[in-house]
C-alpha positions as CSV (number, residue, x, y, z in Angstrom):
1,M,60.1,36.0,-98.1
2,E,58.0,38.9,-97.1
3,R,55.2,36.5,-96.5
4,F,57.3,34.3,-94.4
5,I,58.3,37.3,-92.2
6,L,54.7,38.4,-92.0
7,Y,53.6,35.0,-91.0
8,S,56.4,34.7,-88.6
9,A,55.5,38.1,-87.1
10,L,51.9,37.1,-86.8
11,L,52.8,33.8,-85.2
12,I,55.1,35.5,-82.8
13,A,52.4,38.1,-82.0
14,G,49.8,35.2,-81.4
15,F,52.2,33.4,-79.1
16,F,52.8,36.7,-77.3
17,V,49.0,37.3,-76.9
18,V,48.6,33.7,-75.7
19,Y,51.4,34.1,-73.3
20,L,50.0,37.3,-71.9
21,I,46.5,35.7,-71.5
22,L,48.0,32.6,-69.7
23,K,50.2,34.8,-67.6
24,R,47.3,36.9,-66.6
25,A,45.1,33.9,-65.9
26,L,47.9,32.2,-64.0
27,S,48.7,35.2,-61.9
28,K,44.9,35.7,-61.3
29,S,44.5,32.1,-60.2
30,L,47.6,32.3,-58.0
31,D,46.7,35.6,-56.5
32,P,46.5,35.2,-52.7
33,Q,43.1,37.1,-52.5
34,T,41.6,34.8,-55.1
35,V,43.0,31.6,-53.5
36,L,41.7,32.9,-50.1
37,E,38.2,33.6,-51.6
38,S,38.0,30.1,-53.1
39,I,39.0,28.6,-49.8
40,R,36.3,30.7,-48.0
41,E,33.7,29.5,-50.4
42,E,34.7,25.9,-49.9
43,V,34.7,26.2,-46.2
44,D,31.2,27.9,-46.3
45,R,29.9,25.1,-48.6
46,I,31.4,22.4,-46.2
47,I,29.8,24.3,-43.1
48,V,26.4,24.3,-44.8
49,E,26.7,20.6,-45.5
50,L,27.8,19.8,-42.0
51,N,24.9,21.9,-40.5
52,S,22.4,20.1,-42.6
53,T,23.9,16.7,-41.7
54,T,24.0,17.6,-38.0
55,D,20.3,18.8,-38.2
56,R,19.4,15.5,-39.7
57,N,21.3,13.5,-37.1
58,I,19.8,15.5,-34.3
59,T,16.3,14.9,-35.6
60,L,17.1,11.1,-35.9
61,L,18.4,11.1,-32.3
62,E,15.4,13.0,-31.0
63,D,13.0,10.4,-32.8
64,K,15.1,7.6,-31.2
65,V,14.8,9.3,-27.8
66,Q,11.1,9.6,-28.2
67,S,10.7,5.9,-29.2
68,L,12.8,4.9,-26.2
69,T,10.7,7.0,-23.8
70,T,7.6,5.4,-25.2
71,L,9.1,1.9,-24.8
72,I,10.2,2.7,-21.2
73,E,6.6,3.9,-20.4
74,K,5.2,0.7,-21.8
75,A,7.7,-1.4,-19.9
76,D,6.9,0.5,-16.6
77,K,3.2,-0.2,-17.1
78,K,3.9,-3.9,-17.8
79,I,6.2,-4.1,-14.7
80,G,3.3,-2.5,-12.6
81,I,0.8,-5.1,-14.0
82,L,3.3,-7.9,-13.3
83,R,3.8,-6.7,-9.8
84,R,0.1,-6.6,-9.1
85,E,-0.2,-10.1,-10.6
86,I,2.6,-11.4,-8.4
87,E,0.9,-9.8,-5.3
88,K,-2.4,-11.5,-6.4
89,H,-0.6,-14.8,-6.8
90,E,1.0,-14.6,-3.4
91,L,-2.2,-13.6,-1.8
92,A,-3.9,-16.5,-3.5
93,G,-1.2,-18.8,-2.2
94,K,-1.7,-17.6,1.3
95,V,-5.5,-18.0,1.0
96,Y,-5.0,-21.6,-0.3
97,S,-2.6,-22.3,2.4
98,E,-5.0,-21.1,5.1
99,L,-7.8,-23.1,3.5
100,A,-5.6,-26.2,3.5
101,E,-4.9,-25.6,7.2
102,K,-8.6,-25.2,8.0
103,R,-9.4,-28.4,6.1
104,A,-6.7,-30.2,8.0
105,K,-8.2,-28.9,11.2
106,E,-11.8,-29.8,10.1
107,P,-11.4,-33.5,10.7
108,E,-10.2,-32.7,14.3
109,E,-13.3,-30.5,14.7
110,Q,-15.5,-33.2,13.3
111,D,-13.9,-35.6,15.7
112,V,-14.5,-33.2,18.5
113,R,-18.1,-32.7,17.5
114,T,-18.7,-36.4,17.2
115,R,-17.0,-37.1,20.6
116,V,-19.2,-34.3,22.2
117,V,-22.4,-35.8,20.7
118,Q,-21.3,-39.4,21.8
119,L,-20.5,-38.3,25.3
120,H,-23.7,-36.3,25.6
121,R,-25.7,-39.4,24.4
122,Q,-24.0,-41.5,27.1
123,G,-25.5,-39.0,29.7
124,I,-22.4,-37.1,30.6
125,S,-23.1,-33.4,31.5
126,A,-22.0,-30.6,29.3
127,S,-19.6,-29.2,31.9
128,V,-17.8,-32.6,32.3
129,I,-17.5,-32.9,28.5
130,A,-16.0,-29.3,28.4
131,K,-13.4,-30.1,31.0
132,R,-12.5,-33.5,29.4
133,L,-12.2,-32.1,25.8
134,G,-10.7,-28.7,26.8
135,I,-13.5,-26.7,25.0
136,T,-15.6,-23.9,26.5
137,L,-19.1,-24.8,28.0
138,A,-20.7,-22.5,25.3
139,E,-19.2,-24.6,22.5
140,I,-20.4,-27.8,24.0
141,E,-24.0,-26.5,24.4
142,L,-23.9,-25.2,20.8
143,I,-22.7,-28.5,19.4
144,I,-25.4,-30.4,21.4
145,T,-28.1,-28.0,20.2
146,L,-27.2,-28.3,16.6
147,A,-26.9,-32.2,16.9
148,N,-30.4,-32.3,18.4
149,K,-31.8,-30.0,15.6
150,N,-30.2,-32.2,12.9
151,R,-31.8,-35.4,14.2
């Protein structure tokens, strides 16, 4: 029985030691200073993580802004080129319109030249031809001179 009491005393002492260790660990983990310190460490870790994420995001945004700036510059250059091409196209249209108008007038001028030459060959004087056709005397003389050279 002595052994039983000894084992019981050792067992009780063991439980008591475990109880004290657990109580101390529990009181240490529930200590406001310890809890506050662990919260601070967690907050610091989260802040570091947020800072690195923010830096990465800022870098990505800066890259995107640079890419957009480059694309805008290219678009502006293309717009300038297109404007110049449109101006050239409009100018070419005006030139072709003027040429078409001149071509349309050329048959009239050809008719006037032919009439001047015919009237001159009929013996009508240059001043009378000028009055009849509504052209200056100098133009009549030039047409007659050119007609005589081409013969």
